[in-house]
LOLOVEX-749200 format. One record per residue: x, z, y of N, C-alpha, C, O, CB in turn. Coordinates in steps of 0.2 Angstrom, whole numbers, plus 2048, in hexadecimal, padded with zeros to 3 digits. Atoms other than C-alpha are relative to their C-alpha. Last residue first. Glycine has a CB too. Layout:
N
XZYXZYXZYXZYXZY/...
This chain:
450
7FE8047FA87170D85D8077FE8008097FB8057FF805806/8068007FB86971484E8027FE8067FD7FC8097FE808800/80880180487371083E7FC8008057F77FE8047FE8057FA/8018078068827198457FA7FE7FD7F68037FB8048017FA/80780180387E7268538007F97FB7FC7F47FC7F97FF807/80180780588E72C85A7FA8007FD7F88057FA8067FF7FB/8057FD8078907398688007F87FD8007F38007F7804802/7FC80180689E7338757FD8027FA8018047F5807804800/7FD7F98008947398868068007F980B8057F87F98077FF/7FB8007FA88F72688A8048067FE80B8067FF7FD800808/7FA80680288872687880480080580A7FF8047FD7F97FF/7FB7FF80587F73587C8057FD7FE80A8007FE7FE8007FB/7FB7FB7FE87872F88C8058037FC80A8047FE7FC804803/7FA8037FB87271F88480580580380B8048037FC7FD806/7FA80380686972A8768067FC80480B7FE8037FC7F97FB/7FE7FB80385F7348848067FD7FC80C7FE7FE7F98037FC/7FC7FE7FB85A72488C8048067FE80A8068017FD800806/7FB80680085471D87C80580280780B8018067FB7F8801/7FB7FF80484B72E8798057FA80080A7FB7FE7FD8027F8/7FF80680484272D8888057FF7FB80A7FC7FC8007FC804/7FB80380183D73F88D8017FA7FD7FF7FB7F78038037FF/8018087FD82C74388E8067FC8018067F68027FC800808/80480580682D7518808007FA8058017F58027F78037FE/7FB80280583B75A88D7FD7FB7FB8007F77F88048057FC/7FE7FB80682E75C89A8047FD7FB8037F77F97FA8037FD/80480180582F7518AA8018057FB8068097FB8017F97FD/8057FC7FF8377538BB7F97FF7FA7F37FF7FC7FE7FE806/8068048008427448B97F98048027F48018037FF7FC7FA/7FF8067FC85274D8BB7F97FC8037F87FA8088047FC7FD/7FF7FD7F984C75D8B38027FB8057FF7FC80A806804800/8067FF7FF8487528A47FE8048077F980380A7FE8047FB/8038067FF8587498A37F88028027F57FE8068007FB7FA/7FF8047FA8617588A47FD7FA8037FC7F98098077FE800/8017FA7FB8587618968017FD8077FD7FD80B805807800/80780280085A75188B7FD8058057F98038097FC8017F9/8008077FD86D75388E7F97FD8017F97F98068027FC7FC/7FD8007FA86D7658898007FA8047FF7FA80B8068037FF/8047FB7FB86276287A8028008087FE7FE80C8018077FD/8058057FE86E7538747FA8038047F880180A7FD7FE7F9/7FE8077FC87E75D8767F97FC8027F87F98088057FB7FB/8007FE7FA87576C86D8017FB8067FD7F980B806805800/8077FF7FE87076285E8008038087FB80180C7FD8047FB/80280680088275B85C7F88018037F57FD8078017FD7FA/7FD8037FA88A76C85E7FC7F98027FA7F88088087FF7FF/8047FC7F987C7728518047FD8078017FC80C80180A800/8078037FF8827648457FD8038077FA80080B7FC8017FA/8008057FB8957698497F87FD8007F77FA8058057FA7FE/7FC8007F989277B8447FF7F98027FB7F88078088037FF/7F97FD8008877798348028018077FD80180B8057FA7FD/8017FB7FA87377983480980280180A8088047FA8087FD/7FE8037F987376882B7FF8058057FD80480B7FB7FA803/7FA80480087176C8188027FD8078067F88077FF7FA7FB/7FC7FE80386777C8198067FB7FF80C7FD7FF7FD8017FB/7FE7FC7FB85B7758268078037FC80C8038007FB806802/7FC8037F985776781C8048048038098038057FB7FC805/7F980480385477180D8037FC8038097FC8037FE7FC7FA/7FB7FC80184977E8168067FD7FD80C8007FD7FE8067FC/8027FC80683E77281F8088037FE80D8028007FB7FB7F9/7FE80380784376D8317FE8057FB7FE80B7FB8077FE800/8067FF8048407718448017FC7F88027F67F97F97FC804/8058077FD84F77684C7FB7FD7F97FC7FE7F38067FA802/8077FF8018557888497FC7FB8017F67FC8027FE804803/8028018068677848457F88017FF7F68007F98038047FD/7FC7FB8058697828577FD7FE7F97FA7F97F87FF80A802/7F98028018647798668048037FC8098057FE8037FF805/7FC7FB80485177C8688057FC7FE8047F77FB7FE8047FB/7FD8048058487758788048047FB80680A7FD8047FC803/7FD7FE80483B77C8848037FC7F97FF7F87F67FE8067FE/7FA7FD7FD8327788938058047FB8098087FD7FD806805/7FA8047FC82377588980480480380380A8037FE7FB805/7FE7FB7FC81977F87A8057FA8068097F68038058067FC/8077FE7FC80D77686E80480480780080680B7FB8067FB/80780480081876C8627FC8028077FA7FD80A7FC8027FA/8077FC8038297738657FB7FC8007FB7F68037FE806804/8067FE7FB8387678697FA8037FC7F88017F67FD7F9803/7FF7FA7FD8487668607FB8018047FD805809806800804/7FE7FA80384375D85180380580580580A8038047FF7FA/8067FD80083B74F85D8028087FC7FE80D7FD7FA7FB7FD/7FF7FC7FA84D74A8617F98058007F980A8038007FB806/8058037FA84D74384F80080580580180B8047F88007FE/8057FB7FE85B7488427FE7FE8078017FE80C8038067FF/8028037F98627398397FB8058037F68058017FC7F87FF/8087FE7FE86A7418287FF7FD8088047FE80C7FE809800/8017FE7FA8787378217F88018017F47FE7FF8037FB805/8088017FD87D73380F8018028078068068087F88047FC/7FF8067FB88F7308087F97FE8037F87F98058027FA7FC/7FA8007FB8917407FF8007FB8058037FC80B8077FF7FB/8018057FB8817417F880380080580280080B7FB800802/7FC80580288474B7E78017F98068037F38057FC7FE7F9/80080480388B7567F07F97FF7FC7F68047FC8058007FC/8007FF80888975F7FD8007FC7FC7FF7F67FF7FA8037FE/7FA7FC80288E75E8107FF8027FA8048067F8801807805/8017FB80788374F8138058058028098048058027FC7F9/7FE8018088887468247FE8067FB80080C7FD808800800/7FD7F980487E74A8348027FD7F97FE7FB7F57FA8067FF/7FE80380787973C8408048057FD80A8078008037F87FF/7F97FD8048727458507FF7FC7FA7FA7FC7F78018097FF/7FB7FE7FC86673F85D8058037FD80A8058017FE805804/7FA7FC80485A7348528058028068087FE8098027FB7FB/7FE7FB7FC84A72E85D8068057FE80780B8007FA804802/7FE8037FA84871F85380280380680680180A7FB7FC803/8067FF7FC8487298428037FB8078097FA8097FE809801/7FC8017F98547238367FA8008057F77FB8058047F8801/8058027FC84D7298248047FF8078088048097FA8057FF/7FE8027FA85B72B8197FE7FE8058017FA8098047FD7FF/8018067FF85272E80A8037FD8058017F78067FA800802/7FE80480785A73E8047FE7F98018027F67FD7FD8017FA/7F87FE8018597468168027FB7FA8067F67FA8018097FE/7FE8037FA84774081C8088007FD80B7FA7FD7FE804808/80280780184174680A8037FB8068057F58057F7800800/7FC80180584A75880E7FF7F77FD8037F37FC7FF8067FB/8017FF80784075881E8057FE7FC8097FA7FE7FB7FC7FE/7FC8068058417568308018057F980180B7F980A7FF804/7FC7FB80683275F8378047FC7FC8027F87F77FA8057FB/80080380682C7568478058047FB80A8077FC8037F9800/80380780082475C8568017FC7FA7FD7F87F88037FC806/8018027FA82A76E8517FC7F88017F87F77FC807801803/80580480382977A8437FE7FB8067F97FC8097F98047FD/8078027FC8387848487FC7FA7FE7FE7F57FD8027FE807/8018087FF84278A83B7FC7FF8047F68028037FE7FD7FA/8068047FF84779D83B8017F98018067F78057FC804805/8057FD7FF8567A38327FA7FD8037F87F97FF801804802/8068037FE86579C82B7FB8058017FB80A7FD7FE7FC7FB/7FF80780287879E8277FA7FD8017FA7F68018027FF7F9/80680280287C7AF82F7FF7F97FF8027F58037FC802804/80180780188D7B48317FA7FE7FC7F97FF7F58077FD7FC/80180280788F7C483B7FE7F97FE7FD7F58027FB8037FE/8088038018967C384B7FF7FF7F98037FB7F67FF7FA803/8047FC7FB8A67CE84F7F97FD7FF7F4801801804800809/8058037FA8AE7C68417FC8058037F980A8017FB7FA7FC/8068018048BC7D08387FD7FD8067FE7FE80C7FC8067FC/8077FF7FD8CE7D083D7FA7FF7FC7FA7FC7F78007FC805/7FF8027F88E17CE8387FA8028037FA8058098027F8802/8078027FE8DF7D98288027FE80880480280C7FA806800/8047FA7FC8F17DA8227F97FC8027F77F6801805804808/8068017FB8FC7CF8157FC8058037FC80B8007FB7FD7FD/7FF7FB7FA90D7D48107FA8008047F980280A8077FD804/7FB7FC80290D7CD7FD80080680680080C8058077FD7FF/8047FA7FC8FD7C28018068067FF80380B8017F88037FC/8038017F99077B27FC7FD8068047FE80680A7FA7FB7FF/7FA8047FC9087B57EA7FD7FE8067F77FC8078037FA7FB/8018097FE8F77BF7E58067FE8048078008097F97FD806/8008068078F77D07DC8007F98017FF7F57FC7F98027FD/7FC7FE8088FC7DF7E68007FA7FC8057F97F87FB8067FB/7FA7FE7FF8F77D77F98058037FA80B8037F97FF804804/7FB8077FF8E97CE7F280780280180C7FF7FE7FE7FC806/7FF8038068E17DF7EB8057FA80080A7FA7FC7FA7FD7FE/7FC7FB8068E47EA7FA8027FC7F98077FD7F67FB8067FD/7FB8007FE8DC7DD8068068037FB80B8017F97FF803806/7FC8067FF8CF7DA7FC8077FF80180C7FD7FE7FC7FC805/7FF7FF8088C97ED7FA8047F87FF80A7F87FB7F88007FC/7FA7FA8018CC7EE80E8018007F88068017F67FE808802/7FA8027FE8C07DF80F8068037FE80A8007FC800800807/7FD8048068B37E58038067FD80480B7FB8017F97FA7FC/7FC7FC8068B17F580E8027FA7FB8087FB7F87FA8057FC/7F97FE7FD8AF7E981E8038067FB8088087FC800804809/7FA8058018A37DE81380580480380B8038017FF7F9804/7FE8028088967EC80E8077FC80280C7FD7FF7F97FB7FC/7FC7FA8048957F38208048007FA8098027F87FC8067FF/7FB7FE7FC8927E482A8038047FC8098047FB7FE802805/7FA8058018877DD81B80780280580C8028027FD7F8803/7FE7FF80887B7ED81A8087FB80080D7FC7FD7F87FC7FA/7FC7FA7FF8797EC82F8038017F88098027F77FC807803/7F98027FB8737DA82E80680780080C8068007FD7FE808/7FE8048038667DF81F8087FE80580E7FE8027FB7FA800/7FC7FB8058617EF8288047FA7FC8097FC7FA7FA8057FA/7F97FC7FE8607E48398038047FA8098057F97FE805806/8007F98028547D683080680580380B8048018008007F8/8027FE7FB8557C583A7FC8097FE7F880C8017F97FA803/7FC8007FA8627BC8307FC8048077FE80480C8027F9801/8048037FA8587C18208048018068058078087F9804800/8007FC7FA8617C48107FD7FD8077FE7F7807807802801/8067FE8018607BD7FD7FF8058077FB80A8078008047FA/8068027FF8737BC7FD7F98038007F98097FE8007FC7FC/8037FA8048847C38007F77FD8007F47FD806801809805/8078008028907B58037FC8067FC7FE8087F77FF7FA7FB/8037FD8058A27B48097F88008007F57FD8058028067FF/8068008008AF7AB8137FD8047FB8008077F77FF7FA800/8057FE8078C07B28137F97FF8037F780380780180A7FD/8077FC7FF8CC7AB8207FD8017FA7FE7FD7F57FB7FD805/8078038048DE7A781F7FB8038027FB8078068008017F8/8077FC8008ED7AB82A7FC7FA7FC7FC7F47FC7FD801809/7FF7F98009017A68287F98048017FA80A801805802806/7FF7FE8058FF7948258008067FE7FF8087F98057FD7FE/7FA7FD8018F57918358028027F97FD8047F5800806804/7FB8057FD8E67868398088017FF80C7FD8007FE7FF808/8027FF7F98DC79182B8067F98048097F6801802809803/7FA8027FB8DC78E8197FE8018077F88008098027FA800/8028077FE8CE79780F8077FF8058098038097F8800804/7FD8037FA8D27A78047FF7F98038007F57FE806800801/7F98048008C57AB7F78037FF8057FF7FD80A7FF7FA7FE/7FB8007FD8B97BA7F68057FC80180A7FF802801803800/7FB8057FF8A97B87EE8057FF8058037FC80A7FE7FB7FF/7FE8047FA8A07C97ED8057FB7FF80A7FD7FE802804806/80280680189B7CF7DC8027FA8058037F48047F9800800/80880180289B7E17DF7FE7F88007F87F78027FB804806/8038017FA8AC7E07E87F97FE7FF7F57FB8028037F9804/7FF7FB7F98B67E87DC7FB7FF8047F9804807807800804/8037FA8028AF7DE7CD8018058047FE80B8048018027FA/8088017FF8B27CE7D77FD8077FD7F78097FF7FD7F87FC/8027FE7F98C47D37D87F98008017F68038068037FC804/7FF7F88008C67D37C57FF8028077FB8078088098027FD/8057FE8038BE7C17C58018098007FC80D7FF8007FD7F9/8068007FB8C97BC7D27FB8037FC7F78077FF7FE7F8802/8007FC7FB8D97C27C87F98008047F68058078077FE804/7FF7F98038D47B97B88008058067FC80A8068068017FB/8087FE8018CF7A97C18008077FE7FB80A7FF7FD7FB7FB/8037FF7FB8E17A97C87F98028007F68068048017FC802/7FE7FA7FD8E87AB7B87FC8028067F9808806808800802/8047FB8058DF79D7B08028078047FE80B8068027FF7F8/8088007FD8E37927C17FE8047FB7F88057FD7FD7FA800/8027FA8048F77977C07F87FF7FF7F5805801802807803/7FA8008069017887C77FC8057FB7FC8037F5809804802/7FF8078038F37837D48058007F98047FC7F48047FA807/8078008048EF7957D88007F97FD7FE7F97F77F9801805/8007FB8059027987DB7FA7FF7FB7F98017F5800807804/7FB8018069067897E57FE8047FA7FE8017F4807803802/8048068028F578D7F18047FC7FA8027F87F67FF7FA807/8077FF8038FB79E7F37FE7FB7FB7FD7FB7F57FC801806/7FD7FD80790D7987F87FA8027FC7FA7FF7F6805809802/7FE80480590578D8048028027F98028007F38057FD802/8078038048F979A80B8047FB7FB8037FB7F57F97FC805/7FD8078019097A580F7FB7FC7FB7FB7FC7F58087FF7FE/8008028069027B58188037FA7FE8057F68037FA8007FE/7FA8008039057BF8267FF7FF7F98008047F4804806801/7FB8037FE8F27C082B8088027FD8088067F97FF801808/7FB7FC8038E27C38228067FC8048057F68058017FF7F8/7F88028018D37BE8298058047FE80480B7FE8037FE806/7FB7FD7FC8BF7C38298077FB7FE8087F77FA8018087FD/7F98038018AF7BC8278058048038048078098017F8802/7FD7FC7FB89E7C78268087FD7FF80B7FF7FA800808800/7F87FE8018937BD81C8028048057FE80680A8067F9801/7FD7FE7FA8807B881A8078027FE8088037F87FC805804/7FA7FB8018777AF80C8038028078037FE80C8057FC7FC/8027FB8038657A780C80680580180580B8007FD7FF7F9/8027FD7FA86C7988167FD8057FF7FB8078047FC7FC803/7FA7FE7FB8777938087FC8048067FF80A8088047F9803/7FE8047FB8667917FC8068038048068098057FB7FE804/7FB8058038637997EC8047FC8058097F98037FC7FB7FB/7FA7FD80185A7A77F58067FC7FD80C7FE7FD7FF8067FB/80080180884D79B7FA80780480080C8038038017F77FE/7F88028008497A080E7FF8007F77FA8037F4807805804/7FF7FF8078387A18178067FE7FE8097F98017FA7FD7FC/7FA7FD80183B7A282A8008027F88038067F5801806806/8007FE80682F7958308058037FE80A7FF7FE7FF7FB7FC/7FA80180582A7928417FF8037F97FA8067F7807804803/8007FF80881C79084D8077FF7FD80B7FB7FF7FD7FA7FD/7FF8078038217918607FF8027F88028077F58077FC803/80580380481A7A18687FF7FA7FC7FA7F87FA7FB801803/8058057FC8257A28767FB7FF7FC7F67FB7FF8037FA801/8037FC7FC82E7B186D7FC7FC8047F77FF807804804803/8067FA8048317A785E7FD8038057F78048048048067FC/80580380283A7998697F98047FC7F38027FC8047FC7FC/8038017FA8457A68717FA7FB7FF7F47FC8018067FD805/8027FC7FF84B7AD8617FB7FE8067F5800805805803801/8078037FD84D79C8587FD8078047F78078027FA7FC7FA/8067FE80485A7A484B7FA7FE8047F47FF8027FF8087FF/7FF80080786979B8537FA8007FB7F97FC7F78058057FE/7FF7F98028677A28648017FF7F98028047F67FB805801/7FB80180586879086C8038077FE8098097FF8067FB803/7FF7FA8058577908738067FE7FD8067F97F97FA8027FC/7FD8038078577848818028067FC80780A7FE8067FA802/7FB7FB80384D7878928017FF7F97FC7FD7F57FD807800/80080180684677989E8058077FC80B8097FE8047F97FF/80480680084177C8B08007FF7F97FA7FE7F68037FA804/7FF80780184878E8B17FC7FB7FF7F67FD7FE8047FF7FC/8068058008467A08B68037FA8008087FA8047FA800805/7FC8067FC8527AE8B27FA7FA7FF7F77F97FA8077FD7FC/80380680184B7BF8AE8047FA8048067FA8097F8802802/7FF8047FB8557D08AD7FC7FA7FD7FC7F97F6808800804/8068048028537E18A38007FA8057FE7FC80B7F88057FF/8077FF8018627EB8A77FD7FA7FE8007F57FD7FD803806/8058007FA8737E88AD7FA8018017F78018078007FC803/7FF7FB7FE87C7ED89D7FD8018077FD80780A8067FF7FF/7F97FE7FF8717E08978028078017FE80B8008037FC804/7FC7F98008617D989080780080080A7FE7FC7FE8037FB/7FA7FE80385A7C88948008078007FD80A8048057FD804/7FE7F97FE8497C08988068027FB8078017F57F98047FE/7FE7FB8058487AE89880180880380280A8098077FD7FE/7FA7FB7FF83F7A18A28028037FA7FF8027F57FE805804/7FD8007F98307958A680780580180A8058077FC803804/7F97FC7FF82B78F8948038008078057FB8098067FE7FA/7FA8037FC81B7868978058067FF80380B8037FF7FE808/7FE80480680A78A88C8077FC8028087F78007FB7FB7FE/80580780180179089B8047FC7FA8047F67FB7FF7FB807/8058017FC81079C8A07FB7FB7FE7FE7F57FE8027FE806/80680580281C7A28947FC8008067FA8058087FD8017FA/8067FF7FB82C7AC8997FC7FA7FE7FE7F47FF803801808/8048077FD8367AB8877FB8038067F78078047FC7FB7FB/80880380183D7BB87F8007FA8078047FA80C7F9807802/8047FC80584E7C587C7F87FC7FF7F47FD7FA7FF807804/8068037FF85D7BC8837FB8027FB7FC8017F58007FA800/80380280586B7C88807FA7FD8027F58018057FF8067FC/8078017FD8787C988E7FB7FD7FA7FC7F87F98007FB807/8017F980088A7CE88C7F88018017F6807803804803805/7FF7FE80788F7BD8937FE8087FF7FD80C8048088007FE/8017F88008867B58A28028037F97FE8027F47F6803803/7FF7FD80788D7A48A57FE80780080280B8048087FF7FD/8007F97FE8887998B47FF8047FA7FA8037F77FB802805/8067FC80388C7878AD80280880280780B8027FF7FE7F8/8047FD7FC89877D8B97FA8037FF7F58038038007FC804/80780480089E7708AD7FC8038057F87FF8087FC8027F9/7FE8087FD8B17758AF7F87FE8017F77FA8068067FA7F9/7FD8007FA8AB7878AC8007FA8047FE7F980A806802800/8077FE7FB8A178489D8028008077FE7FD80B7FE8097FE/8048058008AF7798957FA8038047F77FF8087FE7FE7F8/7FE8057FB8BD7868997FB7FB8017FB7F88078077FC7FE/8017FD7FA8B37958918017FA8067FE7F980B805806801/8078007FD8B278A8827FD8038067F88028097FD8027FD/8028077FF8C47878827F98008027F77FE8078027FC7FA/7FC8017FA8C879A8837FD7FA8027FA7F98088078007FF/8047FA7FB8BC79F8748027FD8077FD7FB80B8048097FE/8078037FF8C478F86A7FB8048057F78018097FC8017F8/7FF8067FA8D679686D7F97FD8017F77FC8078057F97FD/7FD7FD7FA8D17A68668017FB8057FE7FC80A807802801/8057FE7FD8C779D8568018048097FD80480D7FF8047FB/7FD7FA7FE8D67938517FA8038067FA80080B8087FE802/7FE7FD7FB8CD78584880280780280180B7FE7FC7FE803/8007F87FF8CB77C8398038028068088008088038037FA/7FD7FD7FE8C476A8398008088007FB80B8018007FE805/8017FA8008BC76082D80680180480B7FF8037FF8037F9/7FE7FD7FB8BB74D82D7FE8068017F88078047FE7FD804/8047FE7FC8BA74981B8028028078078058077FD8047FE/7FE7FD7FA8C77408107F98008057F67FB8078077FC803/7FF8037FA8BF73A7FF8018058067FF80B8067F97FC802/7FA8058018BF73F7ED8027FC8068067F88067FE7FB7FB/8038068038AD7467EF8067FB7FF8057F57FE7FA7FC805/8067FE8038B37537FC7FE7F87FD7FE7F38017FA803805/8028068058C47548027FA8017FC7F98067F88077FF7FB/7FC8047FE8C575D8128007FA7FC7FF7F47FD806803801/8048057FE8B776980F8047FA8038017F68087FA804805/8088018018C377780D7FC7FB8037FB7FB8097FD806801/8037FD7F98D67758107F97FE7FE7F77F87FC8037FC808/8017F98008DF7757FE7FD8038067FD809808806803800/8057FE8068DC7637F97FF8088027F980A8018048007F9/8067FC7FD8E475D80B7FB8037FB7F68067FD7FC7FA804/7FD7FC7F98F57578077FB8048017FC80A8028017FB807/7FC7FA8018F07527F480280580580480B8048048007FD/8047FC8048E27477FA8048087FE80280D7FF7FF7FB7F9/8047FE7FB8EE73D8057FA8067FE7F980A8027FC7FB803/7FA7FD7FB8FA73B7F87FC8048057FC80A8078067FB804/7FE7FA8038EC7367EC80580580480480C8038037FD7FA/7F98018028E57297F78038087FD80180D8008057FD808/7FF7FD8088D272B7F88078007FD8088037F77FD7FB7FB/7FB8028058D172980B7FE8037F97FB8087F9806802801/8018038058C172B8158047FC7FA8037F77F67FC7FD802/8067FF8028CA7318237FD7FA7FB7FF7F57FA7FC7FF807/8017FD8068DD7318227F88007FE7F78017F8803807800/7FD8048058DF7258307FE8027F97FB7FE7F5807800801/8058088018D472E83B8037FD7FB7FF7FC7F78007FB807/8008067FA8E073D8387FB7FB8007F97FA7FA8077FD800/7FC8068028DC74D82D8007FA8067FC7FA80B7FC7FD7F8/8038048018D875E8378047FA7FC80A7F97FD7FD7FF804/7FC8038058E276E83C7F97FB7FD7F37FE7FC8038077FA/8058038058DC77584C8057FC7FB80B7FB7FC7F97FB804/8057FB8028E478085A7FC7FD7FB7F78017F97FA802807/7FD7FF8068F577785E7F98057FC7FB80A7F9809805801/7FC7F78018F17798708028007FA8068057F97F9807802/7FA8007FB8EC76587480580780080A8078027FD800807/7FB8058028E376486380780180480D8018027FD7F9800/7FB7F98058D87748688067FC7FD80B7FF7FC7FB8027F7/7FD7FA7FC8D17688778058057FB80A8077FD7FA805802/7FC8027FB8CF75886C80480680380A8078037FC7FC805/7FC8018048C576385E8077FC80480D7FF8037FD7FB7FB/7FD7FA8038BA76A86A8068007FD80B8047FE7FD8027FC/7FB7FE7F88B87598748028077FD8088097FE7FA802808/7F98037FF8B47518628038038058098028068007FA801/7FC7FE8058A575D8608077FE80080B8027FF7FC7FE7FB/7FE7FA7FF89F7598718058037FB80A8067FD7FC804801/8047FD7F989B74886D80680780180C8078017F58027FF/7FB7FF7FB8A174585A7FD8048077FB8098088037F7801/8017FC7FB89774584B80580180480B8028027FF8067FE/8078017FF89673583E7FF8068087FC80480D7FB8037F8/8057FB7FF8A873383C7FA7FF8027F87FA805802804804/8027FE7F98B07248377FD8078007FD80A7FB7FA7FC802/7FC8007FA8B971F82880080180680580180A8027FC800/7FE8067FE8AD72381A8067FF8068088058087FA7FD803/7FB8048068AC7328118007FA8028027F67FD7FE8007FA/80580180689C73981B8057FD7FB8037FC7F57FB7FB802/8008088028A573F82B7FD8007F87FB8057F68097FD800/8018047F98A474F8377FE7F97FE7FC7F5802806800804/8038058028A475A8267FD7FC8057F77FA8057FD8027FB/7FF8038068A976B82C7FC7F98007F87F88047FE8057FA/8058067FF8AE77283C7FF7FB7FB8027F67FB8017FB805/7FE8088038B77808357F97FD8047F37FE8048008007F5/7FB8037FC8BA79383C8027F87FE8087F67FD807805800/8018078038AC79C8378037FB8028007F78057FA7FD800/7FA8028038B57AB83F7FD7FA7FB8017F87F68038077FD/8017FF8088A37B28448057FD7FC8047FD7F67F97FC7FE/8007FA8018AA7B48567FE8027F87FF8077F57FB803806/7FB7FA7FE8B17A48567FE8077FE80280A7FB8007FF806/7FA8027FF8A779684E80680480380B8018027FF7FB802/7FE8018078987A184A8077FD7FF80B7FF7FB7FC7FD7FC/8047FD8078947A385B8048007FB80A8017FC7F97FB7FE/7FE8028078A07998677FB8037FB7FA7FF7F68088037FE/8038078038A07A28778027FE7F98078007F68007FB804/7FC8078028A67B487A7FB7FB7FF7F57FC7FE8058027F9/7FB8017F98A17C58818047FA7FF8097F9802806806801/7F97FD8038917C58748057FE8078047FB80C8037FB7F8/8007F780087F7C487B8078027FD8088087FC7FA8037FA/7FD7FE8088817B28828008087FF80380C8038087FC7FF/8017F88028767AB8918028027F87FF8007F37F7802801/7FE7FD80687C79B8997FF8077FE80280B8018067FE7FF/7FE7F98028747948A98008027F97FB8017F57FB805803/8017FF8088737818AD80380880180980A8048057F97FA/7FE7F97FE8717798BF7FE8057F87F98067F67FA803809/8077FA7FF86D7688B78038068028088087FE7FA8017F8/8037FF7FA8797588BC7FC8078007FA8098057FD7FB801/8048057FF87D7508AB7FB8028057F68018067FD7FD7FB/7FC80580088D75B8A87FB7FA8027FE7F58058037FE7FA/7FC7FF7F888276B8AB8047F98018057F7807806807800/8058007FA87676689E8037FF8058017FA8097FD806801/8048067FF8837618917FC7FF8057FD7FA8097FC7FF7FB/7FC8067FC88D7708947FE7FA8017FF7F78068077FE7FD/7FF7FE7F987E77C8908057FB8058047F980B802807800/8068027FD8787728818038008088037FC80C7FA8067FE/8008087FF88A77287A7FA7FF8057FB7FB80A7FE7FC7F9/7FA8037FC88C78587C8007F98028017F78088058017FC/8017FE7F987A7888758057FD8058047F9809800808800/8058047FD87D77D8667FE8028077FD7FE80B7FB8007FB/7FE80980088F7838617F97FD8037FB7FA8098027FA7F8/7FC80180588A7978668027F88018047F58077FD8017FA/7FA8047FF88779B8778047FF7FA80A7FF7FA805802805/7FC8018068757A18758067FC8028047F78057FB7FC7FA/7FF7F88038677A08838037FE7F88017FB7F47F7804800/7FE7FF80786879088D8018077FD80480B8008087FC7FF/7FC7F980286078F89E8018007F97FC7FF7F57FB807800/80180080685D77E8A78038077FE8098097FF8027FA7FE/80480680285877B8B98008007F87FB7FE7F58047FA803/7FC80680185E78C8BF7FB7FB7FD7F57FC7FC8068017FB/80480580185779D8C58057F97FE80B7F97FF7FC7FF806/7FD8057FE8607AF8C57FB7F97FF7F57FB7FC8067FF7FB/7F880080085D7C08C38037FA8038087F98088038007F8/7FE80880184A7C08C68078008028098008087FB7FA804/7FD8047FB8477D38C48027F97FE8047F87F8805803802/7F880280283B7D98B88027FB8057FF7F68078017FD7F8/7FF8067FD82A7E38BC8077FF7FF80B8037FE7FF800807/7FC7FF7F98247F08B18027F98028017F47FF8088057FE/8008067FD8167F58A480680180680880680A7F87FF803/8038007F981A80689B8007F88038057F5801803806805/7FB8007FA81C8048887FD8008087F77FE8098067FA7FF/8018047FB80F80A87C8078008068098058087F8801803/8017FB7F981581286C7FE7F98077FF7F380680A804802/7FD8047FA81380A8597FF8058077FB80A8077FB7F8801/8017FB7FB8118118488037FC8078097F98078038077FF/7FB8017FD80E80283B7FF8068067FA8058098017F9802/8018027F980180782F80680180480A8058027FA804804/8027FB7FB80880981D7FF7FE8068027F9808805804801/7FB8017FA8087FB8117FC8048057F68048078017F9803/8048007FB8008018008057FF80780A8028077FB806800/
């Protein structure tokens, strides 16, 4: 029997209008950051509200330091634009590891051998464009991009709800050390990852999860320093059976949580992704459990690797993520729900704003074509969604909610918002052909579409 929920009555209050802008973006992760930069570069007065003290979301604070699978096994990338700008800026300071343009699509045995130990570069026997980044350099570079574009940035500010009048989102409320404040805008972009703003605006969403899918798993990523990753790889390759036995032994100590090291952009640093399944990204008890459990597991892993694994003899815990690794949450039910059928049948939508390579076998060389309508709510105006909460079913979302994909969604949403502001129209009224033209001029790639 479900017990009644105990409630209290809060006092009514007036909230200060702290700022006003053309475009307000809530969430400074890959999607939100890209939306803000794109909107500002296209002439919109833009405000970006971010709950942490840094930008980049899971790509930086989450230590998910991989822009993975931006190509489909051919010799050309499908995701570029602002995603490529991240790589180019990092490359200029030695903060990224990725295969060359000439290596893309290669099945040459020497090229495969060179990249086989870097996760998601060799997929299906072909070289794919995957970039491993330095998260601290990336934090600074993302700040630079925001400042150069003229975005007004508020860090340590948690966007909590939409301000809605007559079915139109007119602004957002945020909480911070400065108190509860309001910002008013003409177009609001939800880049929170879990669709916090769109949900508060009354937009229909689905948050059901299949425990079998990646999206239902959470992680707390951590990194080790003072290692020799090449030495570790040589040992693992030469002693596969012994390595498996050691990992099985470690798994018993970590309650079955898989903890294999992943290459970083430096040989002396590696990172450990992990998975704890069947959890909700919007349940604070689940989030708390992952934080506590994984910081216990992290210490067990460090002692075990130092004692048993060549290359880790003098390793230490470098850091653990300041942001928990959630992989899926709310999914907007928008103007168009992008489905697994769309994905597997390669449906090319006229209003495609991002072409996304498949990330999982057996469809190595297929592409998904995400329509602009999947960034738009059905019955609410003044709002775009530029994150993994894009309108999609659970299977399609699980395949296309990765960091580079969200960067592409964000760039499209920010560009569309700037067009809407300039023309004095709602985002749903934006001409998708004009939007595509602007995206292409900004370096995006829309193969098979335009």
